[in-house]
Residue frames as a rotation matrix with the C-alpha (Angstrom) as fourth column:
MET 1
0.716 0.569 -0.404 -6.13
0.034 0.550 0.834 11.30
0.697 -0.611 0.375 -8.27
PHE 2
0.074 -0.646 0.760 -4.44
-0.928 -0.324 -0.186 11.67
0.366 -0.691 -0.623 -4.81
VAL 3
0.585 0.083 -0.806 -2.95
0.030 0.992 0.124 8.36
0.810 -0.097 0.578 -3.72
LEU 4
0.227 -0.522 0.822 -1.67
-0.965 -0.236 0.117 7.74
0.133 -0.820 -0.557 -0.16
ILE 5
0.444 -0.244 -0.862 0.49
-0.014 0.960 -0.279 4.72
0.896 0.136 0.423 0.39
VAL 6
0.605 -0.271 0.748 1.44
-0.795 -0.157 0.586 3.59
-0.041 -0.950 -0.311 3.88
GLY 7
0.498 -0.558 0.664 4.65
0.114 0.801 0.588 1.53
-0.859 -0.217 0.463 3.87
ALA 8
0.666 -0.401 -0.629 7.63
-0.738 -0.478 -0.477 2.28
-0.110 0.781 -0.614 1.65
GLY 9
0.042 -0.582 0.812 9.06
-0.124 0.803 0.582 -1.28
-0.991 -0.125 -0.039 1.46
ARG 10
-0.881 -0.431 0.193 9.72
0.090 0.248 0.965 -2.90
-0.464 0.868 -0.180 -1.92
VAL 11
-0.373 0.836 0.402 6.01
0.927 0.352 0.129 -3.20
-0.034 0.421 -0.906 -2.70
GLY 12
0.506 0.613 -0.607 4.80
0.660 -0.728 -0.185 0.13
-0.555 -0.307 -0.773 -1.41
ALA 13
-0.143 -0.631 -0.763 7.75
-0.155 -0.747 0.647 2.05
-0.978 0.210 0.009 -3.02
ALA 14
-0.897 -0.176 0.406 7.25
0.342 0.307 0.888 0.32
-0.281 0.935 -0.215 -6.40
ALA 15
-0.043 0.980 0.194 3.50
0.999 0.047 -0.014 1.09
-0.023 0.193 -0.981 -6.29
ALA 16
0.394 0.113 -0.912 4.27
0.370 -0.928 0.045 4.70
-0.841 -0.356 -0.407 -5.39
ARG 17
-0.605 -0.707 -0.367 6.70
-0.147 -0.355 0.923 5.12
-0.783 0.612 0.111 -8.29
SER 18
-0.809 0.269 0.522 4.29
0.583 0.476 0.658 3.60
-0.071 0.837 -0.543 -10.65
ALA 19
0.360 0.910 -0.204 1.36
0.897 -0.398 -0.192 5.79
-0.256 -0.114 -0.960 -9.54
LEU 20
0.180 -0.326 -0.928 3.56
0.043 -0.940 0.339 8.89
-0.983 -0.101 -0.156 -9.82
ALA 21
-0.844 -0.531 0.078 4.77
0.061 0.049 0.997 7.88
-0.533 0.846 -0.009 -13.31
SER 22
-0.484 0.749 0.452 1.12
0.873 0.375 0.313 7.47
0.065 0.546 -0.835 -14.24
GLY 23
-0.557 0.126 0.821 0.43
0.245 -0.919 0.308 11.06
0.794 0.373 0.481 -13.38
HIS 24
0.560 0.770 -0.305 -1.13
0.468 0.010 0.884 10.76
0.684 -0.638 -0.354 -10.00
GLU 25
0.096 -0.463 0.881 -0.30
-0.715 -0.648 -0.262 12.82
0.693 -0.605 -0.393 -6.93
VAL 26
0.462 0.016 -0.887 1.32
0.312 0.933 0.179 10.44
0.830 -0.359 0.426 -4.54
SER 27
0.128 -0.447 0.885 2.15
-0.894 -0.439 -0.092 10.68
0.430 -0.779 -0.456 -0.82
VAL 28
0.222 -0.231 -0.947 3.97
0.233 0.956 -0.179 7.91
0.947 -0.181 0.266 1.06
LEU 29
0.425 -0.061 0.903 4.05
-0.851 -0.366 0.376 7.54
0.307 -0.929 -0.207 4.81
ASP 30
0.462 -0.346 -0.817 6.59
0.265 0.932 -0.245 5.26
0.846 -0.103 0.522 6.53
ASP 31
0.999 -0.033 -0.014 8.09
0.005 -0.259 0.966 5.06
-0.036 -0.965 -0.259 9.99
ASP 32
0.304 -0.950 0.066 11.57
0.683 0.266 0.680 4.56
-0.664 -0.161 0.730 8.71
PRO 33
0.545 -0.149 -0.825 13.26
-0.352 -0.934 -0.064 7.69
-0.761 0.325 -0.561 7.27
LEU 34
-0.517 -0.854 -0.060 15.70
-0.433 0.200 0.879 5.50
-0.738 0.481 -0.473 5.29
SER 35
-0.088 0.519 0.850 12.88
0.607 0.705 -0.367 3.90
-0.790 0.484 -0.377 3.37
HIS 36
0.605 0.266 -0.750 12.78
-0.223 -0.848 -0.480 7.20
-0.764 0.458 -0.454 1.38
GLU 37
-0.413 -0.891 -0.187 15.86
-0.559 0.086 0.825 5.79
-0.719 0.445 -0.534 -0.51
ARG 38
-0.528 0.247 0.813 13.64
0.542 0.835 0.099 3.20
-0.654 0.493 -0.574 -2.18
LEU 39
0.619 0.780 -0.094 11.50
0.455 -0.454 -0.766 6.00
-0.640 0.432 -0.636 -3.66
ASP 40
0.499 -0.459 -0.735 14.54
-0.650 -0.760 0.034 7.63
-0.574 0.460 -0.677 -5.16
ALA 41
-0.257 -0.658 0.707 16.18
-0.035 0.738 0.674 4.28
-0.966 0.149 -0.212 -6.45
GLY 42
-0.526 -0.100 0.844 16.62
0.725 0.467 0.507 4.24
-0.445 0.879 -0.173 -10.16
GLN 43
0.623 0.774 0.111 14.89
0.737 -0.533 -0.416 7.54
-0.262 0.341 -0.903 -10.71
PRO 44
0.043 -0.650 0.758 16.47
0.807 -0.425 -0.410 10.44
0.589 0.630 0.507 -12.63
THR 45
-0.231 -0.043 0.972 15.39
-0.347 -0.930 -0.123 12.93
0.909 -0.366 0.200 -9.97
SER 46
-0.996 -0.031 0.086 14.57
-0.091 0.318 -0.944 12.79
0.002 -0.947 -0.320 -6.34
TRP 47
-0.497 0.863 -0.092 11.14
0.867 0.498 -0.020 11.62
0.029 -0.089 -0.996 -5.23
GLU 48
0.024 0.521 -0.853 10.21
0.557 -0.715 -0.422 15.11
-0.830 -0.465 -0.308 -4.21
ASP 49
-0.570 -0.333 -0.751 11.52
-0.351 -0.728 0.589 16.76
-0.743 0.600 0.298 -7.36
ALA 50
-0.961 0.276 0.016 9.41
0.162 0.513 0.843 14.32
0.224 0.813 -0.538 -9.33
GLY 51
-0.369 0.842 0.394 6.36
-0.591 -0.540 0.599 15.60
0.717 -0.011 0.697 -7.40
GLY 52
0.059 0.362 -0.930 6.12
0.439 0.828 0.350 12.90
0.896 -0.429 -0.110 -4.80
ARG 53
0.202 0.053 0.978 5.58
-0.803 -0.563 0.196 13.55
0.561 -0.825 -0.071 -1.01
PHE 54
-0.093 -0.327 -0.940 7.11
0.375 0.864 -0.338 11.56
0.923 -0.384 0.043 1.86
THR 55
0.323 0.214 0.922 6.17
-0.756 -0.527 0.388 11.80
0.569 -0.822 -0.008 5.48
VAL 56
-0.672 -0.549 -0.497 7.92
-0.018 0.683 -0.731 10.01
0.740 -0.482 -0.469 8.39
GLY 57
-0.430 0.541 0.722 5.56
-0.903 -0.266 -0.338 8.61
0.009 -0.798 0.603 10.86
HIS 58
-0.912 0.218 0.347 3.53
0.118 0.950 -0.288 5.54
-0.392 -0.221 -0.893 12.07
GLY 59
-0.787 0.611 -0.079 0.64
-0.138 -0.050 0.989 4.65
0.601 0.790 0.123 9.88
ILE 60
-0.266 0.685 -0.678 -1.40
0.847 0.502 0.175 3.75
0.461 -0.527 -0.714 12.98
GLU 61
-0.495 -0.004 -0.869 -1.27
0.667 -0.643 -0.377 7.32
-0.557 -0.766 0.321 14.22
ILE 62
0.537 0.802 0.260 -4.05
0.802 -0.391 -0.451 9.67
-0.260 0.451 -0.854 13.09
GLU 63
0.641 -0.286 -0.712 -1.79
-0.111 -0.953 0.283 12.64
-0.759 -0.103 -0.643 13.21
ALA 64
-0.543 -0.834 0.103 0.82
-0.131 0.205 0.970 11.04
-0.830 0.513 -0.220 10.87
LEU 65
-0.334 0.489 0.805 -2.00
0.883 0.461 0.086 9.95
-0.330 0.740 -0.586 8.49
LEU 66
0.718 0.639 -0.278 -3.33
0.551 -0.765 -0.334 13.48
-0.426 0.087 -0.901 8.46
GLU 67
0.208 -0.729 -0.653 0.08
-0.367 -0.677 0.638 15.01
-0.906 0.107 -0.409 7.82
ALA 68
-0.750 -0.480 0.455 0.46
0.168 0.528 0.832 12.59
-0.640 0.701 -0.316 4.91
GLY 69
-0.784 0.438 -0.440 -2.86
-0.619 -0.594 0.513 13.76
-0.036 0.675 0.737 3.45
ILE 70
-0.883 0.459 0.098 -5.43
0.451 0.888 -0.090 11.03
-0.129 -0.036 -0.991 4.35
ASP 71
-0.256 0.843 -0.474 -8.15
0.276 -0.406 -0.871 13.65
-0.926 -0.354 -0.129 4.55
ARG 72
0.287 0.428 -0.857 -8.03
-0.712 -0.503 -0.489 14.20
-0.641 0.751 0.160 0.82
ALA 73
-0.793 -0.585 0.167 -6.91
-0.375 0.686 0.623 10.77
-0.480 0.432 -0.764 -0.48
ASP 74
0.151 0.810 -0.566 -8.90
-0.988 0.114 -0.100 9.23
-0.017 0.575 0.818 -3.32
LEU 75
0.655 -0.017 -0.756 -7.04
-0.111 0.987 -0.119 5.94
0.748 0.162 0.644 -2.96
PHE 76
0.366 -0.486 0.794 -5.46
-0.924 -0.089 0.372 4.50
-0.110 -0.870 -0.481 0.11
ILE 77
0.478 -0.323 -0.817 -2.90
-0.199 0.866 -0.459 1.62
0.855 0.382 0.350 0.02
ALA 78
0.577 -0.363 0.731 -1.88
-0.761 0.086 0.643 -0.14
-0.297 -0.928 -0.226 3.19
SER 79
0.781 -0.464 -0.418 1.40
0.019 0.687 -0.727 -1.95
0.624 0.560 0.545 2.43
THR 80
0.270 -0.701 0.660 3.34
-0.963 -0.210 0.170 -2.19
0.019 -0.681 -0.732 5.58
HIS 81
-0.601 -0.589 -0.540 5.06
-0.568 0.790 -0.229 -5.44
0.562 0.169 -0.810 6.64
GLY 82
-0.968 0.184 0.168 2.31
-0.062 0.475 -0.878 -6.27
-0.241 -0.861 -0.449 9.06
ASP 83
-0.592 0.805 0.042 -1.13
0.516 0.338 0.787 -7.72
0.619 0.487 -0.616 8.35
ASN 84
-0.051 0.573 -0.818 -2.59
0.984 -0.112 -0.141 -6.33
-0.173 -0.812 -0.558 11.61
THR 85
-0.532 -0.295 -0.794 -1.33
0.243 -0.951 0.190 -2.81
-0.811 -0.092 0.577 10.85
ASN 86
-0.996 0.087 -0.021 -2.59
-0.041 -0.238 0.971 -2.95
0.079 0.968 0.240 7.26
LEU 87
-0.373 0.917 -0.144 -6.04
0.723 0.385 0.574 -4.14
0.582 0.110 -0.806 8.24
VAL 88
-0.021 0.331 -0.944 -6.42
0.846 -0.498 -0.193 -1.52
-0.533 -0.802 -0.269 11.04
ILE 89
-0.601 -0.319 -0.733 -5.27
0.044 -0.929 0.368 1.44
-0.798 0.189 0.572 8.87
ALA 90
-0.941 0.313 0.130 -7.35
0.163 0.081 0.983 0.32
0.297 0.946 -0.128 5.93
GLN 91
-0.083 0.954 -0.287 -10.45
0.941 0.170 0.294 0.26
0.329 -0.245 -0.912 8.09
ILE 92
-0.137 -0.028 -0.990 -9.57
0.560 -0.826 -0.054 3.65
-0.817 -0.562 0.129 9.53
ALA 93
-0.937 -0.235 -0.260 -9.17
-0.090 -0.555 0.827 4.99
-0.338 0.798 0.499 5.88
GLN 94
-0.748 0.663 0.048 -12.40
0.341 0.321 0.884 3.44
0.570 0.677 -0.466 4.82
GLN 95
0.076 0.859 -0.506 -14.66
0.930 0.122 0.347 4.09
0.360 -0.497 -0.790 7.89
ARG 96
0.142 0.051 -0.989 -13.36
0.772 -0.630 0.078 7.12
-0.619 -0.775 -0.129 9.54
PHE 97
-0.555 -0.391 -0.734 -12.19
-0.096 -0.846 0.524 9.05
-0.826 0.361 0.433 6.47
GLY 98
0.451 0.883 0.130 -14.71
-0.043 0.167 -0.985 7.64
-0.892 0.438 0.113 4.04
ILE 99
-0.405 -0.633 -0.660 -12.20
-0.771 -0.152 0.618 6.76
-0.491 0.759 -0.427 1.34
LYS 100
0.600 0.783 -0.164 -13.93
-0.731 0.454 -0.510 4.84
-0.325 0.426 0.845 -1.36
HIS 101
0.724 -0.440 -0.531 -10.87
-0.189 0.614 -0.766 3.07
0.663 0.655 0.362 -2.80
VAL 102
0.343 -0.584 0.736 -8.96
-0.904 0.010 0.428 1.24
-0.257 -0.812 -0.524 -0.07
ILE 103
0.631 -0.226 -0.742 -6.59
-0.198 0.878 -0.435 -1.71
0.750 0.422 0.510 -0.73
ALA 104
0.474 -0.500 0.725 -4.74
-0.841 -0.013 0.540 -3.64
-0.261 -0.866 -0.426 1.95
ARG 105
-0.097 -0.593 -0.799 -1.89
-0.536 0.708 -0.460 -6.13
0.838 0.384 -0.387 1.52
VAL 106
0.438 0.272 0.857 -2.63
-0.858 0.411 0.307 -9.14
-0.269 -0.870 0.413 3.69
MET 107
-0.493 -0.809 -0.319 -0.18
-0.859 0.512 0.028 -12.00
0.140 0.287 -0.947 3.73
ASP 108
-0.767 0.333 0.549 -2.59
-0.062 0.812 -0.580 -14.54
-0.639 -0.479 -0.602 5.38
PRO 109
-0.900 0.424 -0.100 -4.95
-0.069 0.088 0.994 -15.80
0.430 0.901 -0.050 2.64
ALA 110
-0.340 0.792 -0.506 -7.67
0.873 0.467 0.144 -16.80
0.350 -0.393 -0.850 5.06
ARG 111
-0.245 0.225 -0.943 -7.73
0.604 -0.725 -0.331 -13.39
-0.758 -0.650 0.042 6.70
ALA 112
-0.902 -0.099 -0.419 -7.61
-0.230 -0.711 0.665 -11.63
-0.364 0.696 0.619 3.30
ALA 113
-0.713 0.698 -0.065 -10.66
0.274 0.363 0.890 -13.62
0.646 0.617 -0.450 2.16
TRP 114
-0.153 0.695 -0.702 -12.64
0.987 0.074 -0.141 -12.87
-0.046 -0.715 -0.698 5.36
TYR 115
-0.375 0.010 -0.927 -11.95
0.299 -0.945 -0.131 -9.17
-0.877 -0.326 0.352 5.17
GLU 116
-0.989 0.140 -0.040 -12.96
-0.069 -0.209 0.976 -9.26
0.128 0.968 0.216 1.45
THR 117
-0.375 0.916 -0.142 -16.41
0.724 0.385 0.572 -10.53
0.579 0.112 -0.808 2.52
GLN 118
0.098 0.449 -0.888 -16.64
0.851 -0.501 -0.159 -7.53
-0.516 -0.740 -0.431 4.91
GLY 119
0.887 0.383 0.256 -16.09
0.457 -0.665 -0.590 -5.12
-0.056 0.641 -0.766 2.00
LEU 120
0.522 -0.783 -0.337 -12.35
-0.433 -0.584 0.687 -4.45
-0.735 -0.213 -0.644 2.24
ARG 121
0.921 -0.237 -0.309 -10.36
-0.209 0.369 -0.906 -5.02
0.329 0.899 0.290 -0.91
THR 122
0.516 -0.762 0.390 -7.26
-0.367 0.215 0.905 -7.08
-0.774 -0.610 -0.168 -0.20
ILE 123
0.548 -0.504 -0.668 -4.25
-0.588 0.336 -0.736 -8.31
0.595 0.796 -0.113 -2.08
SER 124
0.729 -0.281 0.624 -2.68
-0.411 0.549 0.728 -11.45
-0.547 -0.787 0.285 -0.75
PRO 125
0.100 -0.784 -0.613 0.79
-0.983 0.016 -0.181 -12.18
0.152 0.621 -0.769 -2.19
THR 126
-0.672 -0.308 0.673 0.65
-0.495 0.863 -0.099 -15.59
-0.550 -0.400 -0.733 -0.45
ARG 127
0.254 0.844 0.472 -2.62
0.011 0.485 -0.874 -16.53
-0.967 0.227 0.114 -2.13
HIS 128
0.706 -0.075 -0.704 -1.20
-0.686 -0.317 -0.655 -15.40
-0.174 0.946 -0.275 -5.48
ALA 129
-0.398 -0.909 -0.127 1.93
-0.916 0.400 0.009 -17.58
0.043 0.120 -0.992 -4.99
ILE 130
-0.453 0.279 0.847 -0.14
-0.207 0.891 -0.405 -20.60
-0.867 -0.358 -0.346 -4.09
GLU 131
0.687 0.726 -0.033 -2.26
-0.158 0.105 -0.982 -20.15
-0.709 0.680 0.187 -7.29
MET 132
0.395 -0.631 -0.668 1.02
-0.913 -0.187 -0.363 -19.87
0.104 0.753 -0.650 -9.38
PHE 133
-0.657 -0.667 0.351 2.42
-0.702 0.711 0.039 -23.02
-0.276 -0.220 -0.936 -7.83
GLU 134
-0.080 0.696 0.714 -0.79
-0.021 0.715 -0.699 -24.94
-0.997 -0.071 -0.043 -8.27
SER 135
0.823 0.309 -0.477 -0.90
-0.442 -0.180 -0.879 -23.81
-0.357 0.934 -0.012 -12.02
ALA 136
-0.027 -0.929 -0.368 2.78
-0.994 0.064 -0.088 -24.79
0.105 0.364 -0.926 -12.44
LEU 137
-0.602 -0.141 0.786 2.10
-0.414 0.897 -0.156 -28.19
-0.683 -0.419 -0.598 -10.87
ASN 138
0.441 0.842 0.311 -0.99
-0.025 0.358 -0.933 -28.75
-0.897 0.404 0.179 -13.11
GLU 139
0.676 -0.155 -0.721 1.06
-0.733 -0.243 -0.635 -27.90
-0.076 0.958 -0.278 -16.21
ILE 140
-0.389 -0.919 -0.055 3.90
-0.921 0.390 -0.011 -30.27
0.032 0.046 -0.998 -15.28
THR 141
-0.677 0.167 0.717 1.61
-0.193 0.900 -0.392 -33.16
-0.711 -0.404 -0.576 -14.34
ALA 142
0.296 0.936 -0.191 -0.82
-0.506 -0.016 -0.862 -32.76
-0.810 0.352 0.469 -17.18
């Protein structure tokens, strides 16, 4: 499976390393050339020597997405630091490029829930944290 991840922060880089270790072909797009270091961190070889691909560019730009391989992606993950960017590029991947498996990281739980109702798979770290705190509170007060 060809996986394209936009955003090589802690989450995106960890997802990329995991996908590559699982045997997938992985391409990462990020606008910061230094974010490449996260892909190499803790690895016995460089990201590219391990089979990964890295492209410097803005995920909102079609040319950068094409250079990173969006036109052949089986799975697209939008994991930049911005909800708006993630939602826009996820919709581009889904609607313009017809990618079946698209996941967007969305910090705002209400927005994540609304976009889920529109057919976009979202992951909301904030929602998960709230659920964990509620669970912990219930354990303590039970």
